[in-house]
N, CA, C and O of each residue as an XYZ file, in Angstrom:
924
protein
N     -32.569     16.240     -7.720
C     -31.982     15.278     -6.769
C     -32.321     15.717     -5.340
O     -32.084     16.867     -4.971
N     -32.862     14.824     -4.557
C     -33.249     15.140     -3.186
C     -32.034     15.090     -2.270
O     -30.931     14.739     -2.690
N     -32.262     15.451     -0.999
C     -31.212     15.381      0.010
C     -31.179     14.024      0.701
O     -30.597     13.893      1.777
N     -31.784     13.037      0.107
C     -31.846     11.706      0.695
C     -30.443     11.148      0.904
O     -29.550     11.357      0.082
N     -30.261     10.439      2.008
C     -28.973      9.803      2.285
C     -29.143      8.297      2.390
O     -30.217      7.796      2.722
N     -28.070      7.594      2.104
C     -28.022      6.144      2.208
C     -26.925      5.768      3.198
O     -26.107      6.611      3.567
N     -26.902      4.532      3.621
C     -25.864      4.039      4.529
C     -24.925      3.120      3.756
O     -25.364      2.190      3.079
N     -23.632      3.394      3.866
C     -22.630      2.557      3.226
C     -21.611      2.067      4.240
O     -21.276      2.762      5.199
N     -21.129      0.863      4.008
C     -19.932      0.426      4.737
C     -18.739      1.057      4.043
O     -18.775      1.313      2.840
N     -17.692      1.303      4.798
C     -16.501      1.942      4.240
C     -15.410      0.902      4.028
O     -15.172      0.091      4.923
N     -14.739      0.894      2.883
C     -13.597     -0.021      2.713
C     -12.605      0.164      3.852
O     -12.047      1.248      4.026
N     -12.386     -0.887      4.624
C     -11.649     -0.779      5.889
C     -11.119     -2.156      6.239
O     -11.871     -3.130      6.251
N      -9.830     -2.241      6.523
C      -9.209     -3.530      6.845
C      -9.419     -3.955      8.285
O      -8.977     -5.033      8.683
N     -10.088     -3.123      9.071
C     -10.275     -3.431     10.481
C      -9.026     -3.105     11.282
O      -8.066     -2.537     10.761
N      -9.055     -3.473     12.557
C      -7.922     -3.189     13.437
C      -6.982     -4.377     13.602
O      -5.815     -4.201     13.951
N      -7.474     -5.562     13.357
C      -6.663     -6.755     13.603
C      -5.485     -6.818     12.633
O      -5.667     -6.799     11.416
N      -4.272     -6.895     13.192
C      -3.052     -7.002     12.401
C      -2.844     -5.824     11.449
O      -2.272     -5.989     10.371
N      -3.305     -4.640     11.844
C      -3.050     -3.441     11.047
C      -2.338     -2.409     11.916
O      -2.314     -2.519     13.142
N      -1.769     -1.420     11.269
C      -1.036     -0.383     11.993
C      -1.970      0.419     12.886
O      -1.526      0.994     13.880
N      -3.249      0.468     12.553
C      -4.201      1.244     13.352
C      -4.379      0.650     14.743
O      -4.558      1.387     15.713
N      -4.330     -0.677     14.850
C      -4.482     -1.324     16.152
C      -3.320     -1.006     17.071
O      -3.456     -1.068     18.293
N      -2.181     -0.666     16.494
C      -0.975     -0.442     17.278
C      -0.812      1.007     17.738
O       0.133      1.327     18.458
N      -1.725      1.878     17.327
C      -1.570      3.293     17.673
C      -1.525      3.550     19.181
O      -0.650      4.290     19.632
N      -2.432      2.971     19.985
C      -2.306      3.184     21.441
C      -0.990      2.656     21.994
O      -0.408      3.259     22.895
N      -0.517      1.526     21.455
C       0.753      0.953     21.891
C       1.909      1.881     21.559
O       2.780      2.116     22.396
N       1.921      2.417     20.327
C       2.967      3.358     19.922
C       2.956      4.584     20.831
O       4.007      5.091     21.226
N       1.746      5.054     21.158
C       1.629      6.223     22.026
C       2.262      5.943     23.389
O       3.041      6.752     23.894
N       1.922      4.786     23.987
C       2.449      4.441     25.311
C       3.972      4.316     25.277
O       4.653      4.808     26.176
N       4.500      3.671     24.265
C       5.951      3.486     24.166
C       6.657      4.833     24.088
O       7.623      5.070     24.813
N       6.182      5.718     23.214
C       6.815      7.032     23.058
C       6.704      7.855     24.334
O       7.648      8.542     24.726
N       5.545      7.780     24.976
C       5.327      8.565     26.198
C       6.235      8.070     27.317
O       6.869      8.873     28.000
N       6.302      6.755     27.511
C       7.089      6.207     28.612
C       8.583      6.350     28.349
O       9.352      6.600     29.277
N       9.001      6.195     27.105
C      10.424      6.364     26.794
C      10.870      7.800     27.047
O      12.039      8.056     27.335
N       9.927      8.729     26.936
C      10.270     10.132     27.207
C      10.371     10.401     28.706
O      11.296     11.077     29.156
N       9.418      9.874     29.480
C       9.398     10.240     30.896
C      10.270      9.326     31.751
O      10.709      9.732     32.827
N      10.530      8.093     31.293
C      11.416      7.192     32.036
C      12.724      7.124     31.256
O      12.919      6.244     30.417
N      13.595      8.046     31.539
C      14.842      8.209     30.787
C      15.922      7.298     31.372
O      16.277      7.418     32.545
N      16.433      6.400     30.558
C      17.436      5.441     31.036
C      18.695      6.142     31.540
O      19.413      5.603     32.382
N      18.959      7.331     31.032
C      20.157      8.059     31.473
C      20.055      8.519     32.921
O      21.063      8.900     33.517
N      18.864      8.490     33.494
C      18.677      8.902     34.881
C      18.794      7.735     35.860
O      18.579      7.900     37.061
N      19.135      6.562     35.341
C      19.225      5.376     36.184
C      20.646      4.803     36.122
O      21.249      4.705     35.053
N      21.154      4.431     37.285
C      22.450      3.749     37.326
C      22.266      2.242     37.409
O      23.191      1.479     37.130
N      21.078      1.820     37.789
C      20.769      0.390     37.897
C      19.797      0.011     36.790
O      18.680      0.525     36.732
N      20.226     -0.890     35.911
C      19.406     -1.283     34.763
C      18.099     -1.925     35.186
O      17.061     -1.681     34.571
N      18.137     -2.747     36.236
C      16.924     -3.411     36.698
C      15.898     -2.407     37.201
O      14.699     -2.567     36.969
N      16.365     -1.377     37.886
C      15.450     -0.353     38.379
C      14.818      0.400     37.215
O      13.650      0.785     37.269
N      15.607      0.604     36.158
C      15.061      1.270     34.969
C      13.940      0.442     34.365
O      12.863      0.969     34.088
N      14.180     -0.858     34.155
C      13.173     -1.702     33.528
C      11.937     -1.855     34.412
O      10.816     -1.930     33.910
N      12.140     -1.902     35.710
C      11.003     -1.971     36.622
C      10.158     -0.710     36.543
O       8.929     -0.776     36.521
N      10.825      0.440     36.499
C      10.106      1.713     36.392
C       9.389      1.808     35.052
O       8.251      2.272     34.979
N      10.064      1.366     33.992
C       9.466      1.413     32.648
C       8.201      0.559     32.601
O       7.155      1.008     32.132
N       8.309     -0.671     33.091
C       7.168     -1.579     33.049
C       6.020     -1.079     33.914
O       4.857     -1.161     33.520
N       6.349     -0.560     35.093
C       5.321     -0.067     36.009
C       4.552      1.109     35.393
O       3.321      1.141     35.425
N       5.280      2.056     34.844
C       4.640      3.236     34.275
C       3.891      2.898     32.988
O       2.826      3.456     32.721
N       4.451      1.981     32.187
C       3.771      1.566     30.951
C       2.430      0.907     31.282
O       1.410      1.231     30.674
N       2.434     -0.013     32.240
C       1.205     -0.706     32.616
C       0.166      0.271     33.156
O      -1.028      0.136     32.890
N       0.635      1.252     33.914
C      -0.276      2.245     34.476
C      -0.964      3.034     33.358
O      -2.171      3.273     33.401
N      -0.185      3.428     32.374
C      -0.732      4.190     31.248
C      -1.641      3.321     30.390
O      -2.731      3.742     30.003
N      -1.184      2.097     30.092
C      -1.941      1.179     29.240
C      -3.294      0.840     29.856
O      -4.309      0.817     29.159
N      -3.309      0.576     31.166
C      -4.548      0.180     31.840
C      -5.549      1.321     31.937
O      -6.725      1.089     32.216
N      -5.105      2.533     31.713
C      -5.994      3.690     31.824
C      -6.666      4.046     30.496
O      -7.506      4.944     30.450
N      -6.301      3.348     29.419
C      -6.837      3.674     28.092
C      -8.239      3.091     27.918
O      -8.493      1.935     28.257
N      -9.122      3.895     27.394
C     -10.464      3.455     27.020
C     -10.380      2.991     25.565
O     -10.548      3.791     24.645
N     -10.120      1.709     25.362
C      -9.856      1.208     24.011
C     -11.080      1.281     23.110
O     -10.956      1.578     21.922
N     -12.261      1.015     23.659
C     -13.468      1.049     22.846
C     -13.663      2.422     22.213
O     -13.870      2.536     21.005
N     -13.596      3.460     23.038
C     -13.797      4.810     22.509
C     -12.583      5.325     21.747
O     -12.716      6.170     20.862
N     -11.395      4.818     22.091
C     -10.194      5.205     21.342
C     -10.281      4.693     19.906
O      -9.956      5.418     18.965
N     -10.720      3.443     19.736
C     -10.861      2.889     18.384
C     -12.002      3.578     17.637
O     -11.939      3.743     16.419
N     -13.028      3.972     18.356
C     -14.139      4.703     17.733
C     -13.632      6.041     17.179
O     -14.001      6.441     16.074
N     -12.793      6.720     17.947
C     -12.245      7.998     17.482
C     -11.321      7.801     16.280
O     -11.296      8.624     15.365
N     -10.559      6.700     16.291
C      -9.712      6.395     15.133
C     -10.595      6.145     13.911
O     -10.261      6.560     12.802
N     -11.719      5.468     14.119
C     -12.654      5.210     13.013
C     -13.178      6.527     12.433
O     -13.328      6.653     11.218
N     -13.453      7.497     13.290
C     -13.909      8.810     12.816
C     -12.812      9.499     12.002
O     -13.083     10.104     10.965
N     -11.576      9.400     12.483
C     -10.456      9.974     11.745
C     -10.287      9.257     10.403
O      -9.905      9.868      9.405
N     -10.573      7.974     10.396
C     -10.468      7.193      9.158
C     -11.450      7.727      8.116
O     -11.097      7.860      6.944
N     -12.669      8.030      8.531
C     -13.668      8.574      7.609
C     -13.208      9.916      7.049
O     -13.274     10.150      5.842
N     -12.741     10.797      7.937
C     -12.262     12.104      7.484
C     -11.070     11.957      6.551
O     -10.965     12.657      5.544
N     -10.166     11.033      6.898
C      -8.998     10.797      6.062
C      -9.366     10.201      4.716
O      -8.753     10.524      3.698
N     -10.368      9.327      4.711
C     -10.842      8.732      3.464
C     -11.368      9.817      2.535
O     -11.008      9.868      1.359
N     -12.224     10.685      3.072
C     -12.758     11.783      2.265
C     -11.634     12.625      1.668
O     -11.641     12.934      0.476
N     -10.679     12.987      2.502
C      -9.589     13.870      2.075
C      -8.755     13.236      0.969
O      -8.501     13.865     -0.058
N      -8.328     11.989      1.176
C      -7.470     11.328      0.190
C      -8.234     11.072     -1.108
O      -7.692     11.260     -2.197
N      -9.473     10.649     -0.995
C     -10.298     10.401     -2.181
C     -10.479     11.686     -2.989
O     -10.315     11.693     -4.209
N     -10.819     12.773     -2.292
C     -11.112     14.023     -2.980
C      -9.874     14.679     -3.585
O      -9.975     15.454     -4.536
N      -8.717     14.365     -3.033
C      -7.472     14.912     -3.590
C      -7.170     14.345     -4.972
O      -6.471     14.978     -5.763
N      -7.689     13.162     -5.265
C      -7.316     12.477     -6.501
C      -8.478     12.210     -7.448
O      -8.260     11.884     -8.615
N      -9.692     12.341     -6.968
C     -10.834     11.991     -7.800
C     -11.400     13.218     -8.505
O     -11.158     14.350     -8.085
N     -12.155     12.989     -9.579
C     -12.719     14.087    -10.366
C     -13.925     14.729     -9.699
O     -14.283     15.856    -10.039
N     -14.556     14.042     -8.762
C     -15.658     14.623     -8.002
C     -15.441     14.311     -6.525
O     -14.753     13.351     -6.178
N     -16.029     15.127     -5.666
C     -15.811     14.999     -4.223
C     -16.947     14.235     -3.562
O     -18.074     14.202     -4.058
N     -16.622     13.624     -2.433
C     -17.631     12.995     -1.584
C     -17.435     13.511     -0.163
O     -16.352     13.964      0.208
N     -18.488     13.435      0.610
C     -18.422     13.886      2.000
C     -19.132     12.860      2.876
O     -20.228     13.097      3.385
N     -18.472     11.708      3.037
C     -19.041     10.659      3.876
C     -19.087     11.135      5.319
O     -18.149     11.773      5.799
N     -20.169     10.828      6.002
C     -20.331     11.228      7.397
C     -20.375      9.986      8.285
O     -21.156      9.063      8.055
N     -19.525      9.987      9.296
C     -19.450      8.852     10.221
C     -20.814      8.587     10.838
O     -21.474      9.497     11.340
N     -21.226      7.322     10.792
C     -22.511      6.926     11.371
C     -22.306      6.033     12.584
O     -22.858      6.296     13.652
N     -21.511      4.973     12.424
C     -21.295      4.046     13.533
C     -20.064      3.200     13.271
O     -19.569      3.109     12.148
N     -19.587      2.583     14.346
C     -18.430      1.699     14.268
C     -18.772      0.388     14.944
O     -19.262      0.361     16.073
N     -18.506     -0.699     14.236
C     -18.757     -2.035     14.774
C     -17.425     -2.721     15.016
O     -16.593     -2.809     14.113
N     -17.221     -3.208     16.239
C     -15.984     -3.894     16.588
C     -16.302     -5.329     16.975
O     -17.235     -5.588     17.736
N     -15.517     -6.261     16.441
C     -15.754     -7.667     16.728
C     -14.633     -8.240     17.580
O     -13.523     -7.709     17.592
N     -14.918     -9.307     18.283
C     -13.872    -10.045     18.993
C     -13.756    -11.463     18.426
O     -13.165    -12.345     19.048
N     -14.332    -11.666     17.233
C     -14.274    -12.961     16.561
C     -13.680    -12.773     15.164
O     -14.370    -12.898     14.152
N     -12.378    -12.470     15.139
C     -11.750    -12.120     13.870
C     -11.605    -13.304     12.911
O     -11.311    -13.118     11.730
N     -11.808    -14.503     13.413
C     -11.737    -15.666     12.507
C     -12.975    -15.774     11.631
O     -12.943    -16.438     10.595
N     -14.065    -15.129     12.032
C     -15.295    -15.212     11.255
C     -15.947    -13.862     10.992
O     -16.979    -13.796     10.324
N     -15.366    -12.795     11.502
C     -15.986    -11.477     11.397
C     -14.884    -10.425     11.341
O     -13.709    -10.747     11.518
N     -15.250     -9.185     11.098
C     -14.247     -8.131     11.075
C     -14.869     -6.826     11.548
O     -16.093     -6.695     11.594
N     -14.027     -5.864     11.899
C     -14.507     -4.536     12.283
C     -15.128     -3.860     11.061
O     -14.800     -4.188      9.921
N     -16.022     -2.920     11.317
C     -16.673     -2.233     10.201
C     -17.003     -0.796     10.580
O     -17.339     -0.496     11.725
N     -16.898      0.079      9.593
C     -17.273      1.481      9.747
C     -18.434      1.754      8.804
O     -18.387      1.399      7.626
N     -19.474      2.387      9.330
C     -20.642      2.728      8.510
C     -20.780      4.246      8.421
O     -20.575      4.970      9.395
N     -21.136      4.699      7.221
C     -21.221      6.138      6.964
C     -22.508      6.490      6.230
O     -23.120      5.653      5.566
N     -22.893      7.738      6.369
C     -23.958      8.279      5.537
C     -23.343      8.811      4.249
O     -22.281      9.431      4.269
N     -24.015      8.565      3.139
C     -23.605      9.099      1.855
C     -24.844      9.669      1.177
O     -25.911      9.058      1.223
N     -24.714     10.819      0.557
C     -25.871     11.412     -0.096
C     -26.225     10.611     -1.345
O     -25.361      9.990     -1.963
N     -27.494     10.634     -1.705
C     -27.943      9.947     -2.921
C     -27.217     10.516     -4.138
O     -26.903      9.782     -5.075
N     -26.956     11.799     -4.124
C     -26.245     12.436     -5.236
C     -24.842     11.862     -5.388
O     -24.405     11.568     -6.500
N     -24.133     11.702     -4.265
C     -22.774     11.144     -4.305
C     -22.798      9.669     -4.706
O     -21.945      9.209     -5.466
N     -23.782      8.936     -4.188
C     -23.902      7.517     -4.539
C     -24.170      7.360     -6.035
O     -23.651      6.441     -6.669
N     -24.972      8.246     -6.588
C     -25.264      8.199     -8.017
C     -24.008      8.453     -8.841
O     -23.795      7.809     -9.867
N     -23.184      9.383     -8.396
C     -21.931      9.655     -9.102
C     -21.000      8.445     -9.053
O     -20.338      8.129    -10.043
N     -20.947      7.771     -7.911
C     -20.132      6.563     -7.806
C     -20.668      5.466     -8.717
O     -19.907      4.728     -9.343
N     -21.984      5.374     -8.778
C     -22.609      4.368     -9.636
C     -22.307      4.651    -11.112
O     -22.007      3.738    -11.881
N     -22.389      5.913    -11.489
C     -22.083      6.299    -12.873
C     -20.620      5.987    -13.199
O     -20.309      5.513    -14.292
N     -19.721      6.256    -12.239
C     -18.300      5.979    -12.446
C     -18.071      4.487    -12.642
O     -17.307      4.081    -13.517
N     -18.736      3.668    -11.823
C     -18.584      2.216    -11.938
C     -19.091      1.730    -13.295
O     -18.471      0.867    -13.917
N     -20.200      2.273    -13.749
C     -20.767      1.870    -15.035
C     -19.844      2.224    -16.197
O     -19.782      1.502    -17.192
N     -19.133      3.335    -16.064
C     -18.191      3.746    -17.111
C     -16.949      2.864    -17.126
O     -16.211      2.834    -18.111
N     -16.725      2.154    -16.036
C     -15.566      1.255    -15.916
C     -16.079     -0.155    -15.640
O     -15.787     -0.758    -14.608
N     -16.853     -0.655    -16.597
C     -17.604     -1.901    -16.407
C     -16.702     -3.093    -16.109
O     -17.071     -3.962    -15.319
N     -15.525     -3.146    -16.729
C     -14.643     -4.301    -16.492
C     -14.191     -4.361    -15.036
O     -14.189     -5.430    -14.427
N     -13.804     -3.202    -14.476
C     -13.395     -3.149    -13.070
C     -14.590     -3.442    -12.171
O     -14.462     -4.139    -11.165
N     -15.736     -2.913    -12.533
C     -16.967     -3.134    -11.777
C     -17.295     -4.630    -11.728
O     -17.569     -5.180    -10.661
N     -17.263     -5.271    -12.885
C     -17.601     -6.682    -12.966
C     -16.615     -7.539    -12.180
O     -17.011     -8.473    -11.481
N     -15.333     -7.216    -12.299
C     -14.317     -7.970    -11.565
C     -14.519     -7.842    -10.058
O     -14.411     -8.826     -9.326
N     -14.811     -6.636     -9.603
C     -15.007     -6.384     -8.173
C     -16.219     -7.136     -7.636
O     -16.163     -7.714     -6.550
N     -17.301     -7.130     -8.387
C     -18.508     -7.839     -7.974
C     -18.239     -9.336     -7.879
O     -18.658     -9.983     -6.920
N     -17.550     -9.882     -8.859
C     -17.248    -11.323     -8.841
C     -16.319    -11.673     -7.680
O     -16.490    -12.710     -7.039
N     -15.335    -10.814     -7.408
C     -14.404    -11.067     -6.296
C     -15.128    -11.079     -4.953
O     -14.816    -11.884     -4.075
N     -16.075    -10.196     -4.806
C     -16.734    -10.052     -3.502
C     -17.892    -11.023     -3.299
O     -18.155    -11.439     -2.170
N     -18.580    -11.384     -4.361
C     -19.867    -12.053     -4.180
C     -19.995    -13.386     -4.925
O     -21.106    -13.812     -5.237
N     -18.886    -14.035     -5.206
C     -18.933    -15.378     -5.768
C     -18.788    -16.386     -4.631
O     -17.813    -16.342     -3.881
N     -19.740    -17.278     -4.504
C     -19.711    -18.277     -3.431
C     -18.568    -19.260     -3.649
O     -18.186    -19.552     -4.783
N     -18.034    -19.761     -2.553
C     -17.002    -20.800     -2.601
C     -17.101    -21.610     -1.317
O     -17.903    -21.290     -0.440
N     -16.307    -22.635     -1.204
C     -16.347    -23.519     -0.041
C     -16.073    -22.716      1.233
O     -14.989    -22.156      1.393
N     -17.026    -22.660      2.109
C     -16.887    -21.900      3.343
C     -17.490    -20.514      3.273
O     -17.528    -19.813      4.284
N     -17.969    -20.092      2.095
C     -18.585    -18.765      1.951
C     -19.780    -18.867      1.017
O     -19.651    -19.319     -0.121
N     -20.936    -18.447      1.499
C     -22.138    -18.401      0.682
C     -22.529    -16.945      0.489
O     -22.845    -16.248      1.453
N     -22.509    -16.485     -0.759
C     -22.856    -15.106     -1.051
C     -24.367    -14.935     -1.083
O     -25.091    -15.777     -1.615
N     -24.830    -13.838     -0.509
C     -26.247    -13.519     -0.539
C     -26.545    -12.436     -1.578
O     -27.639    -11.873     -1.618
N     -25.547    -12.162     -2.413
C     -25.692    -11.162     -3.466
C     -25.366    -11.799     -4.817
O     -24.580    -12.742     -4.899
N     -25.972    -11.276     -5.851
C     -25.679    -11.764     -7.190
C     -24.267    -11.335     -7.595
O     -23.820    -10.240     -7.253
N     -23.578    -12.205     -8.321
C     -22.275    -11.828     -8.874
C     -22.374    -11.578    -10.380
O     -21.365    -11.542    -11.085
N     -23.597    -11.408    -10.853
C     -23.863    -11.092    -12.253
C     -23.950     -9.583    -12.404
O     -24.834     -8.948    -11.828
N     -23.050     -9.014    -13.167
C     -22.977     -7.562    -13.282
C     -24.266     -6.967    -13.834
O     -24.604     -5.828    -13.512
N     -24.984     -7.712    -14.651
C     -26.228     -7.185    -15.222
C     -27.283     -6.938    -14.145
O     -28.072     -5.999    -14.247
N     -27.293     -7.783    -13.112
C     -28.226     -7.558    -12.005
C     -27.910     -6.248    -11.294
O     -28.813     -5.537    -10.854
N     -26.632     -5.937    -11.185
C     -26.212     -4.691    -10.558
C     -26.551     -3.491    -11.428
O     -26.989     -2.456    -10.925
N     -26.349     -3.630    -12.726
C     -26.621     -2.518    -13.647
C     -28.107     -2.202    -13.719
O     -28.488     -1.062    -13.987
N     -28.941     -3.194    -13.483
C     -30.392     -3.002    -13.585
C     -31.033     -2.585    -12.261
O     -32.231     -2.308    -12.211
N     -30.252     -2.541    -11.207
C     -30.811     -2.220     -9.894
C     -30.740     -0.710     -9.637
O     -29.677     -0.116     -9.816
N     -31.838     -0.076     -9.225
C     -31.813      1.362     -8.915
C     -30.858      1.657     -7.755
O     -30.805      0.904     -6.783
N     -30.119      2.737     -7.860
C     -29.135      3.072     -6.826
C     -29.814      3.284     -5.478
O     -29.202      3.039     -4.438
N     -31.059      3.731     -5.477
C     -31.780      3.963     -4.224
C     -31.978      2.680     -3.427
O     -32.223      2.722     -2.221
N     -31.870      1.536     -4.108
C     -32.097      0.251     -3.440
C     -30.801     -0.432     -3.013
O     -30.843     -1.535     -2.467
N     -29.661      0.194     -3.249
C     -28.386     -0.388     -2.848
C     -28.265     -0.370     -1.324
O     -28.576      0.633     -0.683
N     -27.812     -1.483     -0.752
C     -27.575     -1.505      0.691
C     -26.117     -1.158      0.974
O     -25.374     -0.780      0.069
N     -25.714     -1.290      2.237
C     -24.387     -0.832      2.645
C     -23.259     -1.622      1.977
O     -22.209     -1.061      1.663
N     -23.475     -2.915      1.761
C     -22.442     -3.721      1.108
C     -22.332     -3.394     -0.377
O     -21.234     -3.388     -0.934
N     -23.444     -3.129     -1.006
C     -23.431     -2.781     -2.428
C     -22.812     -1.405     -2.658
O     -22.073     -1.204     -3.622
N     -23.114     -0.465     -1.773
C     -22.502      0.860     -1.891
C     -21.004      0.800     -1.616
O     -20.223      1.505     -2.255
N     -20.601     -0.051     -0.656
C     -19.173     -0.236     -0.404
C     -18.475     -0.769     -1.662
O     -17.330     -0.410     -1.941
N     -19.164     -1.618     -2.412
C     -18.599     -2.152     -3.652
C     -18.321     -1.024     -4.635
O     -17.296     -1.035     -5.316
N     -19.220     -0.056     -4.714
C     -18.995      1.096     -5.594
C     -17.772      1.898     -5.147
O     -17.004      2.382     -5.979
N     -17.595      2.036     -3.841
C     -16.409      2.726     -3.327
C     -15.143      1.949     -3.667
O     -14.119      2.544     -4.002
N     -15.208      0.631     -3.582
C     -14.050     -0.197     -3.928
C     -13.703     -0.066     -5.410
O     -12.527     -0.033     -5.774
N     -14.712      0.007     -6.253
C     -14.477      0.219     -7.683
C     -13.775      1.557     -7.900
O     -12.807      1.644     -8.655
N     -14.273      2.598     -7.231
C     -13.669      3.926     -7.363
C     -12.212      3.917     -6.897
O     -11.357      4.555     -7.511
N     -11.931      3.189     -5.804
C     -10.563      3.087     -5.303
C      -9.662      2.402     -6.321
O      -8.536      2.840     -6.555
N     -10.159      1.327     -6.927
C      -9.357      0.617     -7.934
C      -9.040      1.521     -9.120
O      -7.947      1.453     -9.682
N      -9.983      2.357     -9.494
C      -9.754      3.298    -10.597
C      -8.694      4.319    -10.197
O      -7.823      4.658    -10.999
N      -8.763      4.809     -8.959
C      -7.754      5.750     -8.470
C      -6.373      5.101     -8.450
O      -5.389      5.718     -8.859
N      -6.300      3.867     -7.979
C      -5.013      3.163     -7.902
C      -4.438      2.915     -9.295
O      -3.220      2.840     -9.461
N      -5.284      2.792    -10.264
C      -4.846      2.586    -11.640
C      -4.236      3.853    -12.226
O      -3.337      3.790    -13.065
N      -4.736      5.009    -11.776
C      -4.349      6.276    -12.392
C      -3.455      7.159    -11.541
O      -2.950      8.173    -12.025
N      -3.250      6.791    -10.274
C      -2.454      7.618     -9.368
C      -1.517      6.745     -8.544
O      -1.720      5.537     -8.416
N      -0.498      7.371     -7.996
C       0.482      6.649     -7.174
C       0.141      6.823     -5.700
O      -0.038      7.941     -5.219
N       0.056      5.704     -4.993
C      -0.149      5.692     -3.548
C       0.957      4.868     -2.908
O       1.625      4.089     -3.587
N       1.154      5.039     -1.599
C       2.151      4.229     -0.899
C       1.844      2.755     -1.137
O       0.740      2.287     -0.858
N       2.820      2.036     -1.651
C       2.610      0.618     -1.918
C       1.571      0.362     -2.983
O       1.040     -0.744     -3.081
N       1.272      1.386     -3.795
C       0.212      1.276     -4.807
C      -1.117      0.865     -4.191
O      -1.911      0.153     -4.806
N      -1.345      1.326     -2.961
C      -2.512      0.877     -2.196
C      -3.149      2.083     -1.502
O      -2.562      2.663     -0.589
N      -4.344      2.452     -1.938
C      -5.072      3.601     -1.380
C      -5.271      3.447      0.124
O      -5.018      4.382      0.884
N      -5.724      2.264      0.558
C      -6.019      2.039      1.969
C      -4.745      2.086      2.806
O      -4.754      2.607      3.921
N      -3.664      1.550      2.283
C      -2.398      1.582      3.017
C      -1.950      3.027      3.246
O      -1.507      3.375      4.340
N      -2.065      3.856      2.225
C      -1.681      5.261      2.400
C      -2.593      5.954      3.400
O      -2.140      6.772      4.201
N      -3.868      5.628      3.352
C      -4.822      6.206      4.302
C      -4.449      5.828      5.727
O      -4.438      6.684      6.611
N      -4.145      4.555      5.961
C      -3.754      4.108      7.303
C      -2.472      4.808      7.752
O      -2.352      5.209      8.909
N      -1.522      4.952      6.841
C      -0.261      5.620      7.198
C      -0.516      7.078      7.574
O       0.080      7.586      8.523
N      -1.391      7.750      6.839
C      -1.701      9.148      7.140
C      -2.290      9.288      8.532
O      -1.957     10.225      9.258
N      -3.161      8.365      8.907
C      -3.764      8.401     10.239
C      -2.697      8.152     11.305
O      -2.677      8.819     12.339
N      -1.812      7.188     11.048
C      -0.713      6.906     11.969
C       0.169      8.138     12.166
O       0.539      8.470     13.292
N       0.503      8.812     11.067
C       1.408      9.965     11.131
C       0.797     11.132     11.899
O       1.524     11.919     12.505
N      -0.534     11.253     11.880
C      -1.209     12.389     12.523
C      -1.784     12.039     13.892
O      -2.441     12.870     14.518
N      -1.543     10.821     14.359
C      -2.172     10.383     15.606
C      -1.640     11.153     16.805
O      -0.438     11.396     16.916
N      -2.540     11.530     17.696
C      -2.161     12.307     18.873
C      -2.094     11.421     20.105
O      -1.006     11.039     20.535
N      -3.238     11.093     20.674
C      -3.262     10.247     21.860
C      -4.606      9.547     21.974
O      -5.587      9.999     21.384
N      -4.667      8.449     22.723
C      -5.932      7.735     22.905
C      -6.842      8.460     23.885
O      -6.478      9.489     24.454
N      -8.026      7.905     24.068
C      -8.962      8.410     25.070
C      -8.753      7.606     26.347
O      -8.609      6.384     26.305
N      -8.737      8.298     27.474
C      -8.506      7.633     28.751
C      -9.825      7.410     29.485
O     -10.792      8.145     29.289
N      -9.847      6.395     30.323
C     -11.068      6.011     31.022
C     -11.612      7.171     31.848
O     -12.810      7.451     31.813
N     -10.753      7.831     32.575
C     -11.180      9.002     33.339
C     -10.313     10.205     32.972
O     -10.795     11.189     32.411
N      -9.060     10.109     33.290
C      -8.123     11.174     32.943
C      -6.742     10.555     32.837
O      -6.512      9.437     33.299
N      -5.824     11.293     32.224
C      -4.474     10.784     32.076
C      -3.908     10.439     33.442
O      -3.956     11.284     34.335
N      -3.381      9.255     33.650
C      -2.880      8.859     34.975
C      -1.667      9.677     35.397
O      -0.942     10.215     34.560
N      -1.462      9.762     36.690
C      -0.298     10.451     37.219
C       0.930      9.578     36.986
O       1.058      8.499     37.563
N       1.816     10.054     36.144
C       3.018      9.296     35.812
C       4.245      9.985     36.367
O       4.182     11.115     36.850
N       5.347      9.292     36.291
C       6.606      9.910     36.644
C       6.880     11.081     35.716
O       6.382     11.135     34.591
N       7.677     12.011     36.206
C       8.159     13.107     35.365
C       9.673     13.081     35.425
O      10.244     12.462     36.323
N      10.328     13.737     34.492
C      11.796     13.746     34.530
C      12.360     14.213     35.867
O      13.489     13.866     36.216
N      11.581     15.002     36.626
C      12.098     15.524     37.892
C      11.853     14.592     39.071
O      12.524     14.721     40.096
N      10.900     13.646     38.956
C      10.619     12.796     40.121
C      10.865     11.322     39.857
O      10.520     10.484     40.690
N      11.461     10.983     38.705
C      11.630      9.579     38.368
C      12.903      8.973     38.935
O      13.078      7.756     38.873
N      13.786      9.778     39.481
C      15.070      9.266     39.927
C      14.925      8.373     41.142
O      14.420      8.821     42.171
N      15.352      7.122     41.053
C      15.314      6.227     42.209
C      16.400      6.606     43.198
O      17.307      7.368     42.861
N      16.322      6.088     44.406
C      17.273      6.468     45.462
C      18.699      6.074     45.128
O      19.646      6.669     45.643
N      18.866      5.055     44.250
C      20.233      4.594     43.966
C      20.915      5.448     42.897
O      22.088      5.245     42.587
N      20.160      6.420     42.327
C      20.761      7.236     41.273
C      21.589      8.354     41.875
O      21.330      8.834     42.978
N      22.576      8.742     41.124
C      23.358      9.912     41.515
C      22.570     11.150     41.122
O      22.070     11.236     40.001
N      22.455     12.097     42.020
C      21.735     13.321     41.731
C      22.693     14.493     41.785
O      22.285     15.634     41.569
């Protein structure tokens, strides 16, 4: 087996309407609630004005493009970790690129990774051993319907006869989806959903976003007191 690598898309729900999209927001809320302490204000309006001012300052300083890119990298690492904890063989997907869309009605975010030919072959062998799950997954993903024209065969025999070296990123992603379904069948995940647990793990370990230049100068517990407060 050579050291040849292939490119795969990674099973990923994107950022739209997921907990991952809210990570910068959660960070800002926690940060501002800590530094703008309501107990230091005697006037409620002054508190809300300070909260909004400092929140906007922090929010406007976030580099969202690179922040989401870093989350995508964490997603790849988290995917490897969770998969390898439960699967009979390990994979080591390497982050290649992140695609972000602003047309969620017709497109979605995507993460692309390098996968070794050896690992892809193992995934292919696993899918072949679980032909019913493989066939169901192929039909779910690649059967044309009103509003969707598939450019891939939904006949499992075409997939079984195709050399793994010729699989593209969507076909390799299908093998990963088959492997995930097998894991979900045999192991317990949050909500019985591998991807949901992966997203939760990333949320739980999230630190902070990337800022455009540097973290903005915000109020501190020692300088946030307005003139109307008792000191």
